[in-house]
C-alpha positions in Angstrom: 112.1 -12.4 28.0 109.5 -12.9 30.7 108.2 -16.3 31.1 104.5 -16.3 31.3 102.4 -19.1 32.8 100.0 -19.0 30.0 100.3 -17.3 26.5 97.4 -17.1 23.9 99.1 -16.0 20.7 97.0 -14.4 17.9 93.9 -16.7 18.6 91.2 -16.5 15.8 87.9 -18.4 16.5 84.8 -18.1 14.0 81.3 -19.2 14.2 78.6 -19.0 11.4 78.3 -15.3 10.7 80.6 -14.1 13.2 84.1 -14.0 14.2 84.1 -14.3 18.0 88.0 -13.9 18.4 89.9 -11.7 15.8 93.7 -12.2 16.4 93.8 -11.9 20.1 96.8 -12.2 22.2 96.6 -12.6 26.0 99.7 -13.2 28.5 99.1 -14.4 32.0 101.9 -13.9 34.4 102.4 -16.4 37.4 100.7 -15.5 40.5 98.7 -12.7 39.0 95.0 -12.1 38.8 94.4 -10.9 35.1 90.9 -9.4 34.6 89.3 -9.9 30.9 86.9 -7.1 30.4 84.3 -6.5 27.4 80.9 -6.0 26.5 78.4 -8.6 26.2 79.3 -10.7 23.1 83.0 -9.2 22.8 84.5 -12.7 22.9 85.7 -13.1 26.2 83.9 -16.4 27.2 84.8 -17.8 23.7 88.4 -16.9 24.4 88.4 -18.7 27.7 86.7 -21.9 26.2 89.6 -22.0 23.7 91.8 -22.2 26.6 89.8 -24.7 28.4 89.3 -27.0 25.1 85.6 -26.6 24.6 86.6 -24.8 21.4 89.4 -25.3 18.8 90.6 -22.2 17.1 91.1 -21.6 13.3 94.3 -19.7 14.1 96.8 -19.0 17.0 98.6 -21.1 19.4 98.7 -21.7 23.2 101.9 -21.6 25.3 102.5 -22.7 28.9 105.6 -21.8 30.6 107.0 -21.0 27.1 106.4 -24.4 25.7 103.5 -24.7 23.0 100.6 -27.1 24.0 97.8 -28.7 22.3 94.5 -28.3 24.1 91.9 -30.6 22.4 89.3 -30.8 25.0 88.7 -30.2 28.7 90.7 -33.5 29.7 93.6 -31.9 28.2 93.2 -28.6 30.0 92.7 -30.5 33.2 96.0 -32.6 32.7 97.8 -29.3 32.2 96.6 -28.0 35.5 93.7 -25.6 33.9 90.2 -25.4 35.7 87.3 -23.3 34.9 84.4 -21.9 36.8 81.8 -21.4 34.0 79.1 -18.6 34.1 76.5 -21.1 34.3 77.6 -23.9 36.6 78.3 -27.4 35.4 76.9 -29.4 38.2 74.7 -32.3 38.4 71.8 -31.3 40.7 70.5 -34.5 42.0 74.1 -35.4 43.0 75.9 -34.2 46.3 78.4 -31.7 46.7 81.2 -34.4 47.3 80.1 -36.5 44.2 80.4 -33.5 42.0 83.6 -32.3 43.2 85.2 -35.8 42.6 83.2 -36.5 39.4 85.8 -37.8 36.8 88.7 -38.1 39.2 87.1 -40.6 41.7 89.4 -42.1 44.1 89.5 -45.8 44.4 91.0 -48.5 46.3 91.0 -51.6 44.2 87.8 -51.6 42.3 86.1 -49.6 45.0 85.2 -46.0 45.4 87.1 -44.5 48.3 85.0 -41.6 49.3 86.3 -41.2 52.8 89.7 -40.1 51.3 88.1 -37.7 49.0 85.9 -36.2 51.8 89.0 -35.6 54.0 90.7 -33.7 51.2 87.7 -31.6 50.2 87.0 -30.7 53.9 90.7 -29.7 54.3 90.5 -27.6 51.0 87.3 -26.0 52.1 88.8 -25.2 55.6 92.1 -23.8 54.0 90.4 -21.4 51.6 87.5 -20.7 53.5 85.1 -22.4 51.1 82.8 -24.0 53.7 80.3 -26.5 52.1 78.2 -29.4 53.5 79.7 -32.4 51.1 76.6 -34.4 51.6 74.1 -31.7 50.6 72.1 -32.3 47.3 73.3 -29.5 44.7 69.6 -28.9 44.1 69.1 -27.9 47.9 71.9 -25.5 48.3 72.3 -21.7 47.2 73.8 -20.4 44.3 76.7 -19.1 46.3 77.2 -22.5 47.6 77.1 -24.0 44.2 79.8 -21.6 43.4 82.0 -22.8 46.0 81.4 -26.2 44.9 82.8 -25.3 41.4 85.9 -23.6 43.0 86.5 -26.8 45.0 86.2 -28.8 41.9 89.3 -26.8 40.5 91.3 -27.0 43.9 90.7 -31.0 44.1 92.2 -31.3 40.9 95.4 -29.4 41.9 94.7 -26.9 39.0 97.2 -23.9 38.9 95.7 -21.9 36.3 92.2 -20.9 37.3 89.5 -19.5 35.0 86.6 -17.6 36.7 83.8 -16.8 34.1 81.4 -14.1 35.3 81.8 -15.5 38.9 79.9 -12.7 40.8 77.1 -12.4 38.6 74.8 -14.5 40.9 76.2 -13.6 44.2 75.2 -11.4 47.1 77.5 -8.4 48.1 78.7 -10.5 51.0 79.5 -13.5 48.7 81.3 -11.3 46.3 83.4 -9.8 49.2 84.2 -13.5 50.2 85.1 -14.3 46.8 87.5 -11.6 46.2 89.4 -12.5 49.4 89.5 -16.2 48.2 90.9 -15.3 44.6 93.7 -13.0 46.5 94.5 -15.9 48.8 94.9 -18.2 45.8 97.1 -15.6 44.1 99.2 -15.4 46.8 99.9 -18.9 46.9 101.0 -18.8 43.2 98.0 -19.6 41.3 97.5 -17.8 38.2 93.8 -16.5 37.8 91.9 -15.3 34.8 88.9 -13.2 35.7 86.0 -12.5 33.4 83.9 -9.7 34.8 81.7 -6.8 33.7 82.0 -5.1 37.2 84.6 -2.4 37.1 84.6 -2.0 41.0 85.6 -5.8 41.3 88.4 -5.5 38.6 89.8 -2.2 40.5 89.7 -4.1 43.7 90.9 -7.6 42.9 92.9 -7.5 39.5 96.8 -6.8 39.0 96.3 -6.3 35.2 93.2 -6.0 33.0 92.8 -6.9 29.2 90.1 -5.3 27.2 88.1 -6.7 24.2 85.6 -5.1 21.9 83.6 -6.8 19.4 86.0 -9.7 19.3 89.3 -7.5 18.9 91.9 -6.9 21.4 91.8 -3.1 22.5 94.9 -3.2 25.3 96.2 -4.5 28.5 96.6 -2.0 31.5 97.8 -2.1 35.0 94.8 -1.6 37.1 96.7 0.6 39.6 97.6 3.1 37.0 94.0 3.4 35.6 90.4 4.3 36.5 87.0 2.8 36.1 85.9 5.5 33.6 89.0 4.9 31.5 88.2 1.1 31.4 84.7 1.7 30.6 85.6 3.9 27.7 88.2 1.3 26.3 85.2 -1.4 26.6 82.5 0.4 24.8 84.3 2.9 22.8 82.5 5.9 24.6 82.1 7.6 27.9 79.6 6.0 30.1 77.2 7.7 32.4 77.3 5.8 35.8 74.3 7.6 37.3 70.8 7.1 36.5 69.1 10.3 35.2 65.6 10.4 36.8 63.2 13.2 37.3 60.6 13.6 40.2 57.4 12.1 39.7 54.1 11.7 41.8 52.9 8.2 41.8 49.3 7.5 40.5 46.7 4.8 41.3 47.6 1.6 42.5 48.4 -1.0 40.0 49.8 -4.1 42.0 48.0 -4.5 45.4 49.4 -7.6 47.4 47.5 -8.5 50.6 48.8 -10.9 53.3 50.5 -13.0 50.8 52.2 -16.4 52.0 54.1 -18.9 49.9 55.2 -22.3 51.1 58.9 -23.1 50.9 60.2 -26.2 48.7 63.2 -26.7 50.8 62.1 -26.5 54.3 59.0 -26.4 56.7 58.9 -22.7 57.3 57.1 -20.6 54.8 59.3 -19.0 52.2 57.0 -15.6 52.1 55.2 -14.8 55.2 52.2 -12.6 55.4 53.5 -9.8 53.1 51.4 -7.0 51.9 52.6 -4.0 49.9 51.5 -1.8 46.7 52.9 -0.5 43.7 51.7 2.6 42.0 51.7 3.9 38.4 54.9 6.1 37.8 57.1 4.6 40.5 59.8 1.9 40.8 59.5 -0.2 44.2 62.5 -2.2 44.8 62.8 -5.3 46.8 66.0 -5.6 48.4 67.4 -8.4 50.6 70.4 -11.0 50.8 69.7 -14.0 48.4 67.5 -16.5 49.9 65.2 -14.3 51.9 62.1 -15.2 50.1 62.4 -12.6 47.0 62.4 -15.7 44.5 59.2 -17.1 46.0 57.6 -13.8 46.0 58.2 -13.3 42.4 56.9 -16.8 41.8 53.7 -16.2 43.6 53.0 -12.8 41.7 53.9 -14.2 38.3 51.9 -17.3 38.9 54.8 -19.8 38.9 53.9 -20.9 42.4 50.5 -21.1 44.1 49.7 -18.9 47.3 49.3 -20.5 50.5 47.1 -17.7 51.5 46.5 -14.0 50.6 45.4 -12.1 47.6 47.0 -10.4 44.4 45.0 -7.8 42.5 46.3 -6.3 39.3 44.6 -3.2 37.8 41.6 -3.6 39.9 41.1 -7.2 39.1 41.8 -10.4 41.6 44.4 -12.6 39.9 45.3 -14.7 42.8 44.4 -17.8 40.9 44.8 -16.7 37.4 46.9 -18.8 35.0 50.2 -17.3 33.7 48.8 -16.4 30.3 46.0 -14.4 31.8 48.5 -12.5 34.0 50.5 -11.8 30.9 47.4 -10.6 28.8 46.3 -8.3 31.7 49.6 -6.3 31.5 52.1 -8.2 33.7 55.5 -8.6 32.3 58.2 -10.6 34.0 62.0 -10.5 33.5 63.0 -13.8 35.5 65.8 -14.5 37.8 66.9 -17.4 35.9 67.1 -16.7 32.2 67.7 -20.4 31.2 65.0 -22.0 33.3 62.2 -19.4 33.0 63.2 -16.8 30.3 64.2 -18.6 27.1 63.6 -21.9 25.1 67.3 -22.4 24.6 66.9 -24.6 21.4 64.5 -22.2 19.9 65.5 -19.4 17.6 65.9 -16.0 18.7 63.0 -14.7 16.8 60.9 -17.6 18.2 61.9 -16.6 21.9 61.0 -13.1 21.2 57.4 -13.9 20.5 56.9 -16.6 23.2 54.2 -14.8 24.9 52.6 -13.3 21.8 52.5 -15.7 19.1 48.9 -16.4 19.2 48.0 -12.5 18.6 46.6 -11.9 15.2 49.8 -10.0 14.1 51.7 -13.4 14.6 49.1 -16.0 13.9 46.8 -15.9 10.8 43.5 -17.9 9.9 44.0 -21.7 10.6 46.5 -21.3 13.3 49.6 -20.7 11.0 52.3 -18.4 12.2 53.0 -15.4 10.1 56.7 -15.9 9.7 57.5 -12.6 7.9 55.9 -10.6 10.7 57.7 -12.5 13.3 60.9 -11.9 11.5 60.2 -8.1 11.0 59.3 -7.7 14.7 62.5 -9.7 15.9 64.7 -7.6 13.6 63.3 -4.5 15.3 63.8 -5.6 18.7 67.5 -6.8 17.8 68.3 -3.5 16.5 66.7 -1.3 19.1 68.0 -3.4 22.1 71.3 -4.1 20.5 71.1 -7.6 20.8 74.1 -9.3 19.5 73.8 -12.6 17.6 75.8 -14.4 14.8 73.0 -15.1 12.6 70.4 -12.4 13.6 66.8 -13.7 14.1 67.5 -17.3 13.3 70.4 -17.4 15.8 69.9 -20.5 18.4 69.3 -18.8 21.7 71.7 -21.2 23.5 74.5 -20.2 21.4 74.3 -16.4 22.5 76.4 -14.9 25.2 74.6 -14.8 28.6 74.5 -11.0 28.5 72.7 -11.0 24.9 70.2 -13.6 26.1 69.3 -11.2 28.8 68.9 -8.2 26.5 66.6 -10.3 24.5 64.4 -11.2 27.4 64.3 -7.4 28.6 63.4 -6.4 24.9 60.6 -9.0 24.8 59.1 -8.0 28.2 59.3 -4.2 27.9 58.0 -4.2 24.3 54.7 -5.8 25.4 53.9 -2.4 26.8 52.9 -3.5 30.3 51.1 -2.1 33.1 53.3 -3.9 35.6 56.9 -4.7 34.8 58.6 -7.2 37.4 62.3 -7.2 36.7 64.2 -9.7 38.8 68.0 -8.9 38.5 67.5 -7.2 35.0 71.1 -6.3 34.7 72.7 -9.5 35.9 75.7 -10.3 33.6 75.4 -7.0 31.6 78.1 -4.7 30.9 78.2 -1.0 32.0 76.9 0.1 28.5 74.0 -2.3 28.6 73.2 -1.7 32.2 73.1 2.0 31.4 70.4 1.3 28.7 68.4 -1.2 30.7 68.0 1.3 33.6 67.0 4.0 31.2 64.3 1.6 29.8 63.0 1.1 33.4 62.9 4.5 34.0 61.1 5.4 30.8 58.5 2.8 31.7 58.0 4.5 34.9 57.9 7.9 33.5 55.1 6.7 31.0 53.0 5.9 34.2 53.6 2.2 34.2 54.4 0.3 37.7 57.7 -1.3 38.1 58.6 -3.9 40.7 62.5 -4.2 40.9 64.0 -7.3 42.6 67.7 -6.9 43.0 70.8 -7.9 44.9 72.9 -5.1 43.4 73.0 -2.2 46.2 74.2 0.3 43.6 71.1 -0.5 41.4 68.6 -0.5 44.4 69.9 3.0 45.4 70.0 4.6 41.9 67.1 3.3 40.2 64.2 2.9 42.9 61.8 5.3 44.1 61.0 3.2 47.2 62.8 0.4 48.9 61.1 -2.7 50.7 63.8 -4.9 52.5 62.9 -8.6 52.9 64.4 -10.7 55.5 63.5 -14.3 56.2 60.2 -14.1 54.1 58.9 -10.7 55.8 59.1 -7.1 54.7 61.1 -5.6 57.6 61.5 -1.9 56.5 60.3 0.5 54.0 62.7 3.6 52.9 63.2 6.4 50.6 66.4 6.0 48.7 67.3 9.7 49.1 67.2 9.5 52.9 68.7 6.0 53.7 72.4 5.0 53.7 73.8 1.8 52.4 75.0 0.8 55.8 71.5 1.2 57.4 70.0 -0.9 54.5 72.6 -3.6 55.1 71.5 -3.7 58.8 67.9 -4.6 57.7 69.0 -6.8 55.3 70.9 -8.8 57.7 68.1 -9.0 60.3 69.8 -6.5 62.9 67.0 -4.0 62.5 63.1 -4.0 61.5 60.4 -1.5 61.4 56.7 -1.8 60.3 56.6 -1.2 56.6 53.8 1.2 55.5 51.3 0.4 52.9 
């Protein structure tokens, strides 16, 4: 009989209106990387939250090294050597990296904190595993990739042997993903056992030894990755064959919808401007993609376009009207939709219901607000139910589900549904498929192409090179706040794009 590091046997976890985990068994071998694959809302994060003590299951038991254990809360999990990097990081932004890593297990000498000893251990761990961080930097000032390194160091600092990674690559650049894959392999080689939740089949095929597939809260099967293919895994995950290519007919772009001239946006983090003298146009019937390594001004560019940040200089013209100084609601009512980069900060009010989130930018329209300013609740409910069905947004209690309780992927689908259904003239989509499964990605890409084919203008901002190459009609590469190249995806290679993204090459972008 095999002695597993962790066994989750017949786990059932229920929430109001939904069985998130329905009699699931998962067995993790010592020293292996075990992937957990499934659609958005399949129950992956819930199952891992049970293992980490965030939830108590209604049925089933957990064994470690053959012995039954009780995990009532995350402290129990930590005592048993279980650590978890959550999909949405659990860091205190106004604390330093070092303070976040040692929080809860602070070393002391008598009644005093002994940060010197902690710093030495953190620096030794970061050197050993290639997780280089600045221990004195504030978390709010570091990149998302650095925040993830901080989360991993939190686990290693506590000497955890069971490491859970929940969607660890959803917010990383291709280079950071490669680094993380190598770090995971190094950890497994040292005898750590890793559970790896991911939607990205290529990553699973690269790094995982075995893969367990869940679908709608139920166990589908466990396979050795060396004996399967990405196509077989995707069919297990969604119950059908998935089209990995984007079907797109040739189309001739029309008139200019978005005209950006000499746009400069200041940086919050340093003295240099985040966006420097950027000019470009987006026309009807085309998808223009802004590509680049994270942190090269894409975020500030979108903030400037959408009205979240003021411009230092330059002009923005939408459908012939100057909106440089227009408030966000006016930009929205003039035909701009925005799928934001951070769905929690700018996409949703997490403690509102799903139906209220779906009408956030339209609640004041006559369809949803009657005389006297009272909301037409029946109309809002009917509208929400239509979007939920059309975009397959899965939620335990339908329109009245609190947004915070939904899976990250279904939160994303709700935002995409709201922004596309506004029938915009310009759709700004920033990382629109972040955290989505292959079936949902296929659907969102088809919706973006449908917008383009209907004569709308689409500005796509993506860190996923596959998405950049497959979806866009024109690619603009940003490096250090400037557009350093313009490309036709049919004529450029990924390698050449990479050189421009890294700043090794640049050319004048045509307008």
